C-alpha positions as a Markdown table, in Angstrom:
| # | Residue | x | y | z |
|---|---|---|---|---|
| 1 | Unk | 26.5 | 18.4 | 2.0 |
| 2 | Unk | 23.8 | 15.8 | 2.2 |
| 3 | Unk | 22.6 | 16.4 | -1.3 |
| 4 | Unk | 26.2 | 16.0 | -2.6 |
| 5 | Unk | 26.6 | 12.7 | -0.7 |
| 6 | Unk | 23.3 | 11.5 | -2.1 |
| 7 | Unk | 24.3 | 12.3 | -5.7 |
| 8 | Unk | 27.7 | 10.5 | -5.1 |
| 9 | Unk | 26.0 | 7.5 | -3.6 |
| 10 | Unk | 23.6 | 7.2 | -6.6 |
| 11 | Unk | 26.4 | 7.7 | -9.1 |
| 12 | Unk | 28.5 | 4.9 | -7.6 |
| 13 | Unk | 25.7 | 2.4 | -8.4 |
| 14 | Unk | 27.2 | -0.2 | -6.0 |
| 15 | Unk | 25.7 | -3.7 | -5.8 |
| 16 | Unk | 22.9 | -4.0 | -3.3 |
| 17 | Unk | 24.9 | -6.2 | -0.9 |
| 18 | Unk | 27.7 | -3.6 | -0.8 |
| 19 | Unk | 25.2 | -0.8 | -0.2 |
| 20 | Unk | 23.7 | -2.6 | 2.7 |
| 21 | Unk | 27.1 | -3.4 | 4.2 |
| 22 | Unk | 28.2 | 0.2 | 4.0 |
| 23 | Unk | 24.9 | 1.5 | 5.5 |
| 24 | Unk | 25.2 | -0.9 | 8.4 |
| 25 | Unk | 28.8 | 0.2 | 9.1 |
| 26 | Unk | 28.0 | 3.9 | 9.1 |
| 27 | Unk | 24.6 | 3.8 | 10.7 |
| 28 | Unk | 24.3 | 3.2 | 14.4 |
| 29 | Unk | 20.5 | 3.1 | 14.2 |
| 30 | Unk | 18.0 | 0.7 | 12.7 |
| 31 | Unk | 17.3 | 0.9 | 9.0 |
| 32 | Unk | 13.6 | 0.8 | 8.4 |
| 33 | Unk | 12.4 | -1.6 | 5.8 |
| 34 | Unk | 9.1 | -2.8 | 4.5 |
| 35 | Unk | 7.9 | -6.2 | 3.2 |
| 36 | Unk | 4.7 | -7.0 | 1.3 |
| 37 | Unk | 2.6 | -10.1 | 1.3 |
| 38 | Unk | 0.5 | -9.3 | -1.7 |
| 39 | Unk | -2.4 | -11.4 | -3.0 |
| 40 | Unk | -4.1 | -11.5 | -6.3 |
| 41 | Unk | -7.8 | -12.3 | -6.9 |
| 42 | Unk | -6.9 | -16.1 | -6.9 |
| 43 | Unk | -5.4 | -15.8 | -3.5 |
| 44 | Unk | -1.9 | -16.4 | -4.9 |
| 45 | Unk | 1.2 | -14.7 | -3.3 |
| 46 | Unk | 3.4 | -12.3 | -5.2 |
| 47 | Unk | 7.1 | -13.2 | -5.2 |
| 48 | Unk | 10.1 | -11.5 | -6.8 |
| 49 | Unk | 13.1 | -13.2 | -8.3 |
| 50 | Unk | 15.9 | -10.9 | -7.0 |
| 51 | Unk | 19.3 | -10.5 | -8.6 |
| 52 | Unk | 21.1 | -10.3 | -5.2 |
| 53 | Unk | 19.5 | -12.9 | -2.9 |
| 54 | Unk | 19.9 | -16.5 | -2.2 |
| 55 | Unk | 17.4 | -18.1 | -2.6 |
| 56 | Unk | 16.5 | -15.8 | -5.4 |
| 57 | Unk | 12.7 | -15.8 | -4.8 |
| 58 | Unk | 11.4 | -13.7 | -1.9 |
| 59 | Unk | 8.6 | -11.4 | -0.9 |
| 60 | Unk | 8.9 | -7.9 | -2.3 |
| 61 | Unk | 10.3 | -5.2 | -0.1 |
| 62 | Unk | 12.9 | -2.5 | 0.5 |
| 63 | Unk | 13.7 | 0.5 | 2.6 |
| 64 | Unk | 11.5 | 3.5 | 3.2 |
| 65 | Unk | 12.7 | 7.0 | 2.4 |
| 66 | Unk | 12.8 | 9.9 | 4.8 |
| 67 | Unk | 9.4 | 11.4 | 5.6 |
| 68 | Unk | 7.7 | 8.5 | 3.7 |
| 69 | Unk | 4.9 | 6.5 | 5.4 |
| 70 | Unk | 5.7 | 2.8 | 5.4 |
| 71 | Unk | 2.5 | 2.0 | 3.5 |
| 72 | Unk | 3.6 | 4.3 | 0.8 |
| 73 | Unk | 7.1 | 2.8 | 0.9 |
| 74 | Unk | 6.1 | -0.7 | 0.1 |
| 75 | Unk | 3.8 | 0.4 | -2.6 |
| 76 | Unk | 6.6 | 2.6 | -4.1 |
| 77 | Unk | 9.2 | -0.2 | -3.8 |
| 78 | Unk | 7.0 | -2.7 | -5.6 |
| 79 | Unk | 6.2 | -0.3 | -8.4 |
| 80 | Unk | 9.8 | 0.9 | -8.8 |
| 81 | Unk | 11.2 | -2.7 | -8.9 |
| 82 | Unk | 8.6 | -4.3 | -11.0 |
| 83 | Unk | 6.1 | -1.8 | -12.5 |
| 84 | Unk | 3.3 | -3.5 | -10.6 |
| 85 | Unk | 0.7 | -1.5 | -8.7 |
| 86 | Unk | -0.5 | -2.8 | -5.3 |
| 87 | Unk | -2.4 | -1.6 | -2.3 |
| 88 | Unk | -0.9 | -2.2 | 1.1 |
| 89 | Unk | -4.1 | -2.7 | 3.0 |
| 90 | Unk | -3.2 | -4.0 | 6.5 |
| 91 | Unk | -0.1 | -3.5 | 8.6 |
| 92 | Unk | 0.5 | -7.0 | 9.8 |
| 93 | Unk | 3.6 | -7.1 | 11.9 |
| 94 | Unk | 6.7 | -5.2 | 12.9 |
| 95 | Unk | 9.8 | -7.3 | 13.3 |
| 96 | Unk | 13.5 | -6.8 | 13.9 |
| 97 | Unk | 16.6 | -8.5 | 12.5 |
| 98 | Unk | 19.3 | -8.3 | 15.2 |
| 99 | Unk | 22.1 | -9.3 | 12.8 |
| 100 | Unk | 21.5 | -6.4 | 10.5 |
| 101 | Unk | 19.9 | -3.7 | 12.7 |
| 102 | Unk | 16.8 | -3.7 | 10.5 |
| 103 | Unk | 13.3 | -2.9 | 11.6 |
| 104 | Unk | 10.9 | -4.4 | 9.1 |
| 105 | Unk | 7.2 | -3.5 | 8.8 |
| 106 | Unk | 5.2 | -6.2 | 7.1 |
| 107 | Unk | 2.0 | -5.2 | 5.1 |
| 108 | Unk | -0.6 | -7.5 | 3.6 |
| 109 | Unk | -2.1 | -6.2 | 0.5 |
| 110 | Unk | -3.8 | -6.6 | -2.9 |
| 111 | Unk | -2.6 | -6.6 | -6.5 |
| 112 | Unk | -4.2 | -3.8 | -8.5 |
| 113 | Unk | -2.6 | -4.0 | -11.9 |
| 114 | Unk | 0.3 | -2.9 | -14.0 |
| 115 | Unk | 2.7 | -4.7 | -16.4 |
| 116 | Unk | 5.8 | -6.3 | -15.1 |
| 117 | Unk | 9.1 | -4.7 | -16.2 |
| 118 | Unk | 12.5 | -6.0 | -14.9 |
| 119 | Unk | 14.9 | -3.8 | -13.0 |
| 120 | Unk | 18.4 | -4.0 | -11.6 |
| 121 | Unk | 17.1 | -5.8 | -8.6 |
| 122 | Unk | 14.2 | -7.9 | -9.9 |
| 123 | Unk | 14.3 | -10.2 | -13.0 |
| 124 | Unk | 10.9 | -11.8 | -12.6 |
| 125 | Unk | 7.6 | -11.4 | -10.6 |
| 126 | Unk | 5.1 | -14.1 | -10.3 |
| 127 | Unk | 2.1 | -15.1 | -8.3 |
| 128 | Unk | 2.2 | -18.5 | -6.7 |
| 129 | Unk | -0.4 | -20.6 | -4.9 |
| 130 | Unk | 0.7 | -21.4 | -1.4 |
| 131 | Unk | 1.3 | -25.1 | -2.1 |
| 132 | Unk | 3.5 | -24.3 | -5.1 |
| 133 | Unk | 5.8 | -21.7 | -3.6 |
| 134 | Unk | 9.5 | -22.0 | -4.8 |
| 135 | Unk | 12.3 | -22.2 | -2.2 |
| 136 | Unk | 12.1 | -19.0 | -0.1 |
| 137 | Unk | 13.6 | -18.0 | 3.3 |
| 138 | Unk | 12.1 | -19.9 | 6.2 |
| 139 | Unk | 11.1 | -16.7 | 8.0 |
| 140 | Unk | 9.1 | -15.5 | 4.9 |
| 141 | Unk | 7.4 | -18.9 | 4.6 |
| 142 | Unk | 6.3 | -18.7 | 8.2 |
| 143 | Unk | 5.0 | -15.1 | 7.7 |
| 144 | Unk | 3.0 | -16.2 | 4.6 |
| 145 | Unk | 1.6 | -19.2 | 6.4 |
| 146 | Unk | 0.5 | -17.1 | 9.4 |
| 147 | Unk | -1.2 | -14.5 | 7.2 |
| 148 | Unk | -3.0 | -17.3 | 5.3 |
| 149 | Unk | -4.2 | -18.8 | 8.6 |
| 150 | Unk | -5.4 | -15.4 | 9.8 |
| 151 | Unk | -7.3 | -15.0 | 6.5 |
| 152 | Unk | -8.9 | -18.4 | 7.1 |
| 153 | Unk | -6.9 | -20.2 | 4.5 |
| 154 | Unk | -5.7 | -23.4 | 6.2 |
| 155 | Unk | -3.3 | -25.5 | 4.2 |
| 156 | Unk | -3.4 | -29.3 | 4.4 |
| 157 | Unk | -0.4 | -30.9 | 6.1 |
| 158 | Unk | 0.4 | -32.7 | 2.9 |
| 159 | Unk | 0.8 | -29.4 | 1.0 |
| 160 | Unk | 3.1 | -28.0 | 3.8 |
| 161 | Unk | 5.2 | -31.1 | 3.8 |
| 162 | Unk | 5.6 | -31.0 | 0.1 |
| 163 | Unk | 6.6 | -27.3 | 0.2 |
| 164 | Unk | 9.1 | -27.9 | 3.0 |
| 165 | Unk | 10.7 | -30.7 | 1.1 |
| 166 | Unk | 11.1 | -28.4 | -2.0 |
| 167 | Unk | 12.5 | -25.7 | 0.2 |
| 168 | Unk | 14.8 | -28.1 | 2.0 |
| 169 | Unk | 13.1 | -27.3 | 5.3 |
| 170 | Unk | 12.3 | -29.8 | 8.1 |
| 171 | Unk | 8.6 | -30.5 | 8.6 |
| 172 | Unk | 7.0 | -28.3 | 11.2 |
| 173 | Unk | 4.1 | -29.5 | 13.4 |
| 174 | Unk | 0.7 | -28.0 | 12.5 |
| 175 | Unk | -0.2 | -24.9 | 14.4 |
| 176 | Unk | -3.6 | -25.3 | 16.0 |
| 177 | Unk | -5.9 | -22.5 | 17.2 |
């Protein structure tokens, strides 16, 4: 029965937003997702331009499959959605989204290689320096900033203010250690 339902689900090819809404209605448990903060050799951050998100640019991620390790899940999701090969090196954080019953495991990793190819979900992949990030969700910006601070990459206040202005975010006070 499960195999039949899985085939039916894939055959329907519903938009991602509909899939998530249906899963949230029928699931009374958390969905387990993964997000990647992936750096290249120039310390730039990988972002995907998604077809179904607003703002369109965001960190790569997705849901893990049954019996899949979360580290393997983020590496698979990035390869499936973009053709890029990455290494999820460090499990950084586990967070929840109370509105959507999603448990999200965040990994920090490195770009290994591959050639970008677009998919139904991702139209573009690009590495950005922190000071030149396009508009992204505030929670993702905060995650990136904290990871960069942990890596010893402190951003000048002027760079953060410029980014916040572009992302239509209010300025935040500097976090001091």
